[in-house]
N, C-alpha and C positions, 0 to 999 in steps of 0.2 A: 517453131519454138517461140511462144509469145513471152513467156516469163524470162527475165534476165537472170542468168545464172553464170557466175564467173568462178574461176578457181585460181589459187596460188599453189603451185606444185613444186616445192623445192626438193632438192636431193640432199639427204643427210650426209654429205661428204665433207662437212666443215661448218664453221659459223656462218650466220646470215650476214651478207655484205650489205652495205648501204644501198646498192642497186637493187638487191633483192627486197629490202624493206620498201623501197619506192614502188616496185612492181606490186607487192602485196597491198600497199596503201592505195594505189590507183585502182586495183581490182575492188577493194573494199569501198572506196568512194563512189565508183561507178555503180556498184550494186545498190548502195544505199540511195544514190540519186535516182535510180530507176525503180526503186521499190523491189529490188531483186534479192538474190541470196549469194553469199560469199562462202566458198568452200576451201578448206585447207586440205590438200592431199599430199601425202609423202611419197615421192618417187624413189624408192630404195632398191631398184633393180641392179644398180651398179655396186655389186657386193665387194668388188676389189677395192673401191675407194671409200667404202662405208666407214664413218667415224663414230665410235661409241659416244653417246651423249649428244650427238648433233641434233637429233630429232627433238629431244627435250629442250635443247637450247633454242631452236627455232620457235617452238610453241611459247616458251617463256618470253622470248624477245618480242613476239607479236603481241602478247598480252600486255607487256610493259608499255608498248606503243599505243595501246588502246584499239588495236586492229583485231577484233574478236570475230572468229569464224562462226557462221551459222551451222556448219557441219565440219567435222574434223575427226581424226583418229580418237582424240580424247572425248569429244562430245558425242560422236556417233551421228547417225542420220539415216534416212531411208535408202541411201545408196552405198551404205557401208559394205565391206570394209574400205577405209580411206588410206590404207597402206598398200602399195603395189605388191609387196612381197606376200600379202595375204590374198591376192586376187588371181593366183596361178590358174585355177580351174576355169576362170572367165577367159583368160588369155588363150589357154589350150583350145577352148571351144572356137574362138575366132581365128586361131591359127589354122585349124582344120577347114574353116569356112573360106579363108582367103586362098588356101592351096587348091581349092576346087575351081577357082577363077583363073583367068589368064594373066593375073597381075602378080603372081608369086611363084617361086620355084625353090627346090631344095638344092643346096650346094654342098658337096663333100670335100672340096679343096681344103687341105690342111694349111695351117699358118706357115709351115716350112715351105710348102709348095708355092704359096703366094709370094713369100719372101724371095724365093728363087726367081720367079717371073719378074718381080719388081726390079731386082738386080739386073736382069737381062735387059729390061727396058732402059734402065739408067745407063747401062753401058753403051746403049745406042743413042743416048741423049734425049730419051723420051720418058714420059711418066705413065706408069701403068694405072689403069682405072678399070674396075670390074663393072662393065657397062655393056650397052648393046653392040659395041664393036668387038668385045673380047669374050663375052659369056658363051658364045657358041664354040669356043675352043677350049673350054674349061670343064672340070669334072662336076657336072650337075645334072639335074633331072631333065634339062633341055637337050643335053647331048647323049645321055645314057638311055638305054632302052628301059621299058617298064620293069622287065625281069631283072636287069642289073640294079636298078634303083631298089627294088624290093629285096634283092639279095643283100645289098649293103645295109638296108634298114634291119633286116632279120639278124644280121651280124653285129647289130648295135654300133655301126660305124658312125662316129660323130658327124653332125651336119649342122648347117645353119639354114634359115629360111631367108631368101633375098626377095626384094621387090623387083618385079620385071618392068623396068622403065619403058614406056611406049617409045616407039621410034619416030623421031622428027615431028613431034606435035608442039604447037605453040600454046602455052598455057597463059590465059589472061587472068591475072591475080589482082585482088582488091585488098587494100589495107586502109583502115579507118583513118590512121594518122598520115600515111604516106601516099595515099591515092592509088592509082592503077599502075600496074607494071606487067611485063610479059617475060616468059622464059621459054626457051626451046628445050624439049626433053633430051635432045642429043647432048646437051651440056651437063646432064645429071647422071649420076652413077646408080648402080643397083644396090641400094643400101641394105644392110642386114636388118631384118625385122625381128628375127628370133635367134638368139645365140645358141651355141652348141650345148648349153646347160638347160635349154628349154625355156629360159626366161626371155621375154621380149625386150628389145632395145627401147630407148626413149621414144623413138619415132612411132613404133607400133602401139606400145602400151598407152601412151598419152592420148592417141587417137581413140582407142577403145574406151578408155576411162572417160574421156570428154563426151563421147557418145552415150555411154551407159549412164553417166551422171547428168545428162541433159544440159551440158554447158552451152550457153548461147554465144558467148564472146570469149575469145582467148587473147588475153593481154600479157605480153611477154617482151623480153629484151630483143634488141635488133640483131643479136647474134644468131637468132633463129630464123631470120629472114631468108637465108639460103635454103632452108628446109621447107619453106612455104609451098613450093611446087610439089614436093614429095607428099606433104601432108594433104594437100588438096586432092592429089591423085589417090591417096589411101582412102579418103572419104568416098571418092568415086568408085573405087574397087569394091568397097563394102556395101555400096548402094545406100549410103547415108547422106543426109544433108549436113554440109559443113557449117561450123560456127563462123561468126565474123571475127576477123583478126585485127589486132592493133599491136604494132611493134614499137616499143619505146626506145628512144635514142640513148646513147651512153651518158653516164655521169663522167665528166672529164677531170683529169688531174688539175691541181691548182695552177701549174705552170707547164708549158710545153704541150706536146701532142700525146694522145692516147687516153685510155680510160683510167679512172681512179683505181689505185691498187693499195694494198696494205703497205707496200714499200713507200708510197707517197705519204701515208699517214705517219710512218716511222720517221721519214725525212723531215716533214714539216710540223710534226708534233700534234697530231689530232687522231682520234679513233676512226676506224672505218667499219666497226661492228657496233651494234646497239648495246650489247652487254659484254662484260669481260668473257673471254673464252680461253680455257686452258686446254692446250693440245695434249690429248691423252698419250700420244707417242713420245713427246719430248718434255712435257711438263711446262713448256713456255706459255706465258700468259699474255694474251693480246688485250689491250685496254679497250673498254667499251664506253659508250656515251653515258650510260647510267652511272657507272663508277667514276667517271670524270666530272660528275656534278651537273650534267644536263638534266633538265626537267623533261619528262616524256612529251608534254604538250609542245615545248619549244623544239625538241628534236623532230617531231613529226611535222610540225609547221614548216620547219626548214626543209625537210625532205620533200614535202608536197610541192614546194616552189622550185625544185630542181627539174624544170621541164614543163611546168604548167603555170599559167598566169590567171588569177581570178579577175573579175570585173573591177574596174576603177583602180587597178594596180594596188589593191589592198595587200598588205603583207602579214598582218596578224589576224589569224583565223583559227577558230576552234575546229575540232574534227567535224562537228555537226554543221558548222558554217561551210566548211570545205565540201562536205557531201552535198549540200544544197546547191552549190555553184558548179560542181565538177562536170566537165564536158570533155569527152575524149577527143572531140574535134578541135579543142583548144590546146591540146598537148603539143608541144613544140617538136618539129622534125629534127632540128639541130641539137647537138649535144649540149648538156648543161655543165658549166664549169663550177666545180666545188670551191667554196671559199671558207677557210677556217674563221676568218674575221666575221663573215656573215653568220656563220653558225653561232659564234659567241654573241653576236648582236641579238639574235633571236633569244638566246638564253637570258641575256640581260633584260630584255623586254618582259619576258615571262616572270623573272624574279620580281620585277616591279609590280606585276599583276598578282603575285602570290601573297596571301595574307601572312601577317607576322606569325600567327599561330601555326600555319602549315610549315613555314620555314623553321620554326622552333622544333617541330617534330623531325624535320629532316636533319637538323644539326644534332639532335639528341640521339638519332640512329647512326650518326657517323662515328668514325673512330677517333674523333677529337676528344681530348680529355678536358671536359668542361664541368666545373663544380659549382658554378653560380646558380642562384635560384631561377626558376622559370620566369618569375616576374621581372627580374633584372635582365635576363636574356632577351625577353620580349622588348624591353626598352632599347637594348643594344641593337637588336635586329632593326627596330624602327629607325634608329639613327643611321645605321650603316648600309642598309640594303640598297639605297639609291646608288651607291658606288659599286655594288657587287655584280659580277658576271656569273659567279657560281656561289652556291650556299657557303662553301668553305671560305670565300673571300670575306664574309661577314666576320669570321673569326680571325683570319690572317690580317686583314686590314684594320681590325679593331683589337689587335692583340694587347694593346695597352689597357684595355678594360679588364683583362684577365690577369695581367701581371705588370708590376712596376718596371719602368725602363732600367736596364742595368748599365746602359751607356747612352751617350748623347751624340747625335749626328754632328760630325765635325763642322761641316759647312753651315748647318743651321745654328750651331753654337756661336760661330764667329759673327753671324748676322744678328742673333737675338740677345747675346749676353755681353755686357760691358762692365766697367768698374762700378756703375751705379746700381746695376740690376739686383745684386744680392740684397742691398738695402731696401730697394723698392718692394721686392717680394717678401722680405722680412716684415715690413710694415703691413703688407697685405695679409699675411698670416694672422697678425694680431686682430685685424678687422674681421677676418673669416671666423674666428673663434666664437663670435657673438651673433652671427647672422643666421637666418633661416636658409637652409641649403637647397633652395629652389632656383632654377635657372634664371628666372626673371629678377629675383632678389640679388643673386650673385652678379648678374650683369650690371645692375644699378649700383651695387657696392663698388665694383671696379671702375665704373664710370665716374662715380663721386670722388673716389680716391685720386684718379688721374687728374680730374679738374682741380681738386684741392691742392695737388702738388705741381700743377701746371705742366703735366706730361701729356704727350700724345698717347692715344689708346694702344698704339703698337708697342710702346715702351713697357706696357704691362702685359698685354695679351700674348705677344710673341714669346717672351721668356717663360711665361706661365704655361703656354702650350708645350714648349720644349721640356719643361719640368714634368709635365703630366704624361706626355706621349713619348718623348725621346727624340722627336723630330717635328718639323713644322707641317703636320698634316692632321687630318681627322675632322670631325664635325665641330660645331660651335663649342668654344671652350666652356661656357657656362653649362651646356648640356653634359659635357664630359664630367665636369665637377659634380653636378647633381647625382650622376650615376655612380661615381666613385665614392661619394659621401665625404663628410667633413674630415674624419680622421685620416683616410687614405690620401685625400687631396693635400692636406697640410703636411703629411709625412713625405709625400713626393716633392713638394716645394722645398722642404728642409734638406732632403737628400741632394737636390740639385744645387742648393746654396753651398752645401758642404763640398760637393764635387768641384765647383768652380772657384773655391777659395784660392 
């Protein structure tokens, strides 16, 4: 296999987690770096855990992130179908094939029978495993005669197909990220390959699909490392060349041990899913990064650096820049700790890089009730975005642009207002009536008045800011005044004077 082909193969059993996004991203970056192809395949054989709408959610989330598949259920491709539930005839064919080898057998044991055996083992302080030590005492095609097996099949007796793990073999395994390792087959059990409904398990289906779709590299989470031995042997059993494997480390919770979970997001106040997800069973909504105000470019930049470092310790990179630099050999073996503060830092950086016009479109699409003109909004955005982490901050931190203060911060009032203040601001309003309301002119007017009265600029600017904003924050006062306009500025000054009488 000369051409690089990778796949992201999620199961539609719920929303796409941050870790899943990272796996898809690394698949995508590796494919683009190598001039290869990125495939999205939906592994929906787990019918018991299937969640309505999860597949559509996954596709929408990846599109929002900019991770666009070359082949997918929606887009199609030469290896379609890309949904496992639609590939049953392919699996049936390969089930027949592996049963003709010495690597698989049929097992008729019922769930109740196996539960009884497990209980017997537990009573003896042991753990039951369906493996090379026990399989010859159980009800399967290894212990039954051909006639007995055929009779059970003719009677439509439910069965599963199990992998026949070789005895006492040392498997030498290679992983691009983690290097070489070995495992003895005596430590591995006889996994079910085909369930009693005829559908393959993940282990068998993904091997078949990866072979059929000519996948050259399998990039997946480290939770699949214990299955690497089995998967390597499955390729051997089928007489196929195995792809190269790369197992990604965990994304760790912000504090303590263990991988990041939705519970951590709820506890520390951040999303773990790219988009809002509504649980169809309960109606509960889990917050997503998109709806929390994250820009997709910032989100994906943050995710990329959870386990990979580009050259020169660069932190801000576009998707194209990441693809040019991405190297699986530079993906970290250790887990990457998630940081809410770092995620917000990335978003702040991208807000600064985003044009005022783009931010205007984002604000107009939000549920904020904004009635100002686009021209005025663009000026507000220009003044306020430097302090914003999220687009909504432009509105929330600059709320004084949209409505006059109805109260004045108590601490700020004590600092900014004294017995002379009302008189000073009263005189200022008289001067403001006749000046051009441009920031530079306003600044000069206030400077001249302070000089004329022998006042420090703070005696004018602080109470003026309090009158206009309601507290001592915001951009330069002359800029605020220009945007509010003459009538609104004077009205707010007079309201403050009346309030502090």
